[in-house]
N, CA and C of each residue as an Amber inpcrd file, in Angstrom:
protein
   219
   4.8340000 -21.7260000  -5.5650000   4.3460000 -20.5440000  -5.9000000
   5.6050000 -19.7400000  -6.1870000   5.3290000 -18.2970000  -6.5120000
   6.7640000 -17.6960000  -6.2640000   7.0510000 -17.1440000  -5.0000000
   8.2850000 -17.0760000  -4.8550000   8.6420000 -16.2580000  -3.7050000
   9.0050000 -14.8890000  -4.1350000   8.6390000 -14.0920000  -2.9390000
   8.3990000 -12.6540000  -3.2750000   9.9710000 -12.1730000  -3.0540000
  10.1930000 -11.2410000  -4.0010000  11.6500000 -10.6400000  -3.9820000
  11.8390000  -9.3900000  -3.5830000  12.4380000  -8.7030000  -3.2280000
  12.8800000  -7.3010000  -2.7190000  11.6050000  -6.4980000  -2.7660000
  11.3310000  -5.8610000  -4.0480000  10.1730000  -5.1130000  -4.3640000
   8.9570000  -5.6230000  -4.1360000   8.9720000  -6.6120000  -3.8610000
   7.6440000  -7.1500000  -3.1610000   7.1850000  -7.0110000  -1.7140000
   8.1590000  -6.9850000  -1.3410000   8.1460000  -7.0260000  -0.2130000
   8.0540000  -5.4180000   0.5740000   8.9080000  -4.3050000  -0.2830000
   9.0590000  -2.9870000   0.2040000   6.6960000  -2.5490000  -0.6480000
   6.5500000  -3.1190000  -1.4160000   5.2880000  -3.1370000  -1.9720000
   4.8210000  -3.1780000  -0.7640000   4.7390000  -4.7310000  -0.4360000
   3.5790000  -4.9500000   0.7280000   3.9390000  -4.4310000   1.9780000
   4.8690000  -4.0920000   1.9700000   5.1660000  -3.0430000   3.5660000
   4.4390000  -1.5990000   3.3980000   4.4110000  -0.9590000   2.2830000
   3.9670000   0.2020000   1.7290000   2.4850000   0.2480000   1.9190000
   2.1530000  -0.7100000   1.3310000   0.3420000  -1.0040000   1.2250000
   0.0650000  -1.5790000   2.9360000   0.4810000  -2.0790000   3.6590000
   0.2320000  -2.1350000   5.1680000   0.2240000  -0.6020000   5.9330000
   1.1940000  -0.0370000   5.7240000   1.2450000   1.5570000   6.1170000
   0.7320000   2.2330000   5.3420000  -0.3470000   2.3410000   4.0420000
  -1.2430000   2.9850000   3.9960000  -2.5440000   2.6580000   4.2850000
  -2.9490000   1.1570000   4.1500000  -4.0020000   0.5690000   5.3210000
  -4.0400000   0.9360000   6.4950000  -2.8210000   0.7660000   7.0720000
  -3.2650000   1.9480000   8.7640000  -3.0090000   2.9030000   8.9250000
  -2.7450000   3.2050000   7.6490000  -2.9390000   5.0830000   8.1560000
  -4.4080000   5.4260000   7.8090000  -4.8160000   5.3970000   6.8050000
  -6.6840000   4.2270000   6.4680000  -7.4150000   4.9770000   7.6550000
  -6.7600000   3.2760000   8.1160000  -7.6350000   3.0830000   9.3340000
  -7.6550000   4.4170000  10.1780000  -6.5310000   4.8180000  10.6100000
  -6.3290000   5.4800000  11.6730000  -7.0320000   7.2000000  11.6320000
  -6.9280000   7.4490000   9.6550000  -8.0990000   8.2850000   9.5940000
  -9.8050000   7.8130000   9.8680000 -10.0340000   7.1130000   9.5610000
 -11.4840000   6.4300000   9.4000000 -11.8900000   6.1740000  11.2520000
 -11.1550000   5.4420000  11.6790000 -11.3460000   5.5830000  13.3370000
 -11.0620000   6.5290000  14.3310000 -10.1820000   7.6290000  14.0670000
  -9.5720000   8.7190000  14.9520000  -9.5350000   9.8940000  14.6720000
  -9.4240000   9.9250000  13.1600000 -10.0910000  11.3740000  12.1320000
  -7.4620000  11.6850000  12.1230000  -7.1830000  10.7310000  12.5980000
  -5.6640000  10.8150000  12.7030000  -4.6560000  10.6710000  11.0710000
  -4.3490000  11.6280000  10.9180000  -3.2640000  11.2110000   9.8430000
  -2.0910000  11.2180000   9.9520000  -1.5400000   9.6870000  10.1260000
  -0.1730000   9.8600000  10.4770000   1.2120000  10.3520000   9.5650000
   0.5180000  10.2030000   7.9570000   1.7970000  10.7730000   7.2790000
   1.8130000  12.1050000   7.0090000   0.4260000  12.5250000   7.3440000
   0.6340000  13.9690000   7.4070000   1.2290000  14.9220000   8.6240000
   0.8430000  14.2030000   9.6930000   1.1310000  14.4370000  11.1240000
   2.7250000  14.4940000  10.8480000   3.7080000  13.3500000  10.9560000
   5.0830000  12.8590000  10.4800000   5.2390000  13.9890000   9.5040000
   5.2370000  14.5100000   8.6420000   5.8760000  15.1480000   7.6410000
   4.7920000  16.8540000   6.8480000   3.9490000  16.9790000   7.4710000
   3.6050000  17.9660000   6.4730000   2.3780000  17.6410000   6.0040000
   1.5180000  18.4960000   5.9790000   0.0440000  18.7930000   5.6960000
   0.7920000  18.4070000   4.2580000   1.1410000  19.3230000   3.5840000
   1.2510000  19.6410000   1.7720000   2.6440000  19.6110000   1.7320000
   3.7070000  18.7730000   2.4460000   4.6620000  18.8400000   2.0900000
   5.5620000  17.7960000   1.2540000   6.3620000  18.1790000   0.2260000
   6.8520000  16.9460000  -0.8110000   6.6390000  15.5310000  -0.8090000
   7.6680000  15.5480000   1.0150000   7.6100000  14.1700000   1.2860000
   6.2150000  13.7920000   1.7570000   5.4270000  14.1360000   2.2020000
   4.1780000  13.2840000   1.9280000   3.6330000  13.0540000   0.5490000
   3.8460000  13.8340000   0.1350000   2.8820000  13.9280000  -1.6600000
   4.1630000  13.0120000  -2.0610000   5.3050000  12.7260000  -2.2490000
   5.8540000  11.0180000  -2.4940000   6.0820000   9.9400000  -2.0800000
   5.4040000  10.1960000  -0.6130000   4.9880000   9.0070000   0.4300000
   3.7170000   8.3540000  -0.2350000   2.5800000   9.2630000  -0.1970000
   1.3940000   8.4590000  -0.7510000   1.4610000   8.5600000  -2.1730000
   2.1720000   8.4230000  -3.1400000   3.0250000   8.2720000  -4.3970000
   3.4050000   6.8300000  -4.4950000   4.3320000   6.7890000  -3.5300000
   5.0990000   5.6740000  -3.3950000   3.9340000   4.0540000  -2.5680000
   3.0330000   4.7350000  -2.2530000   2.0310000   3.7890000  -1.6780000
   0.9590000   3.3720000  -2.5220000   0.7090000   4.5450000  -3.5110000
  -0.3780000   4.1670000  -4.3880000   0.1880000   3.5620000  -5.6290000
   1.6570000   3.5490000  -5.7060000   1.8870000   2.7840000  -6.8030000
   2.5080000   1.4300000  -6.2190000   2.5550000   1.3330000  -5.1360000
   2.6660000  -0.1750000  -4.4620000   1.4830000  -1.0510000  -3.8670000
   0.0790000  -0.1910000  -4.2540000  -1.0190000  -0.8810000  -4.1890000
  -1.1020000  -1.4000000  -6.0350000  -0.6500000  -0.3970000  -6.4530000
  -0.9280000  -1.1460000  -7.9530000   0.0310000  -2.3340000  -8.4980000
   1.2650000  -1.8780000  -7.3920000   2.2050000  -2.9550000  -7.8780000
   1.6270000  -4.4150000  -7.1220000   1.0070000  -4.3770000  -6.1020000
   0.7180000  -5.4700000  -5.5260000  -0.9130000  -6.5100000  -6.2500000
  -1.5470000  -5.2900000  -6.9060000  -2.8190000  -5.5660000  -7.7550000
  -2.2130000  -6.7070000  -8.8640000  -1.2140000  -5.9930000  -9.4310000
  -0.6360000  -6.8550000 -10.5280000   0.2250000  -8.1710000  -9.8050000
   0.6080000  -8.0790000  -8.8230000   1.2280000  -9.5570000  -8.3990000
   0.1150000 -10.3960000  -7.8420000  -1.3670000 -10.2470000  -7.5990000
  -2.0820000 -10.7200000  -7.2830000  -2.6460000 -11.5180000  -8.3950000
  -2.9510000 -10.9340000  -9.5740000  -3.6750000 -11.0120000 -11.0980000
  -2.7540000 -12.0600000 -11.2780000  -1.2000000 -12.0130000 -11.1980000
  -0.0610000 -12.8260000 -11.9210000   0.0910000 -14.0790000 -11.0220000
  -0.5050000 -14.3120000 -10.3230000  -0.2720000 -15.4530000  -9.2110000
  -1.3200000 -15.8950000  -9.7850000  -2.6350000 -15.4950000 -10.0540000
  -3.8300000 -16.1700000  -9.9580000  -4.8470000 -16.3350000  -8.9060000
  -4.2880000 -15.1540000  -7.5890000  -4.4510000 -15.7430000  -6.3380000
  -6.2270000 -14.8180000  -6.3090000  -6.4300000 -13.8780000  -7.3130000
  -7.5320000 -12.9830000  -7.6830000  -8.5660000 -13.7300000  -8.6100000
  -8.1720000 -15.0160000  -9.1280000  -9.0960000 -15.6260000  -9.7920000
 -10.0860000 -16.1310000  -9.1020000 -11.3410000 -16.1360000 -10.0860000
 -12.6720000 -17.1290000  -9.2220000 -11.9170000 -18.8700000  -9.6020000
 -12.1090000 -19.4170000  -8.5550000 -12.1530000 -21.2180000  -8.4700000
 -13.6340000 -21.1490000  -9.5770000 -13.0540000 -22.2580000 -10.1380000
 -14.5210000 -23.0010000 -10.5820000 -14.6840000 -24.2520000  -9.9770000
 -15.8120000 -24.4560000  -9.0040000 -16.3080000 -25.2120000  -8.3170000
 -17.3260000 -25.4880000  -8.8580000
């Protein structure tokens, strides 16, 4: 199994932050990113874009390592 490099760790952290933010939105109606950085600020958009790219990076990493493939039992 391949070790995670720095980009993998950053992507993982951003995906976790994004998931926690969506959980807060779903359960309590609180958007922490918008609350901290403003509703339509450049910083908020950059954070959302970074989280989206991190999600794509995670998907690609998952496909690369084979953990998303069905096992043939």
